[in-house]
N, C-alpha and C positions, 0 to 999 in steps of 0.2 A: 504494500500500500504506500509506503514511503517513497516509492519510485514514481508515483503519480504526482503531477504538478500540484494539484489541490492539497495533497497530503504531505507535501515536502516538509520534513522536520517533525512529523508526528511520532516517529519511532523514538527519537531522543526525548521528546516531550513526554511520551508515555512512560519511558524508563524513569525519568526524573519525577514525574507526578502521577505515578500509577495509582496512588490512593484516591486521587480525584476521579479516576475512571471506575473505582470500586462501587461508587454510588449507582452508576449505570448498571454495572454487573449485578448488583444486589436488588435492583428495583423490580417490582412486580410488572410494571409496564415500562420496561427499559427503553422501548422505542419512543416514548414520550418525554424522556429525560433530556435536560439541556446538556450540551457537550461542555466539557470543562474548558476554562480559559478562552483563548482566542478562537477556538474551534467552533463555537456556537455561531459566531458571525462569519467566520471564514468559509465554512462549508454550506453548500446548498442542501436542500431537503434530500435529494438523491444521494449525494455524497455522505450524508449522515447515515443513510441506510447501509452504505458500504461499511461504515464504522460499526454500526449495530451488528452487522453480519459477522464482523471480526470478534466483537465482544460477547454477543449473545445470539448465536445462530438460531436458537429456538424462538427468537422474537422477530425474525426477518419477515415471516408471513404477516404478522400484525402490522409491521412497519410498511410493507408493500400495500396492504389494504388501506392504511391511513393515507398513503401517498396517492393511491388511485382515487379515494374519496375526495381528497383535497383538489386534485387536478381535473378530474372529469365527472365526479359525482358518485354517490353511493349506489346508484342503480347498476353500476358496472361491477359491483362485488356481491350484490344480493342476488341469489339464484331466483329465476322467475318461478312463480307458483305454477304447479302442474294443473292443467285443466283437461281432465279426461274427456269431457263432452266435446271440446274443441278438437282434441286429437282424434276422437272417434269419427267426427264428421269429415275429417281429412282422410280417413281410411276407406278401404273397399275390400271386396273379396280377393282382389289381386294385389292390394297394397295394405298389408296387415299392420297392426300395431305391434311394435317390438319394445319391450321394457328392458332397459339396461339398468341393472341394479347395482347399487354400491352399498357399502356397509351402513346399516342403519336405515335404509330406505325399504319400504314394503308397500307397494301399491295395491296389494290384495284387498284390503278393506275398502279402499276407494273403488276398486274394480267391481266388487260385489255390490256395493251401494249403487253404483251407476247401472249395473245389470238389472237390479231390482226396479230402478226408475224407468 
């Protein structure tokens, strides 16, 4: 990271002031913490995500979601609601509905309810 222009000098700063970075490391919402010293003003939002990735890789997803929300809006990170009726009207006997399941998703209850209607 120190080889990138925006981060020039961060390695030496981190070594000298590593305790200032501990606040970010220990934070529950590390991606929302202010960067220590000059780095808060020196880095833009995207560059701060790079630093978060280095300090707390587990918080990079939350940082990316915050970045997207700020730049283009929350609609781009919220999954659309599933409308079985609309999907069904787009299907036919030669164009069936296909459910791609992921952990925690179960369309069975919605499917049975829709079938009863």
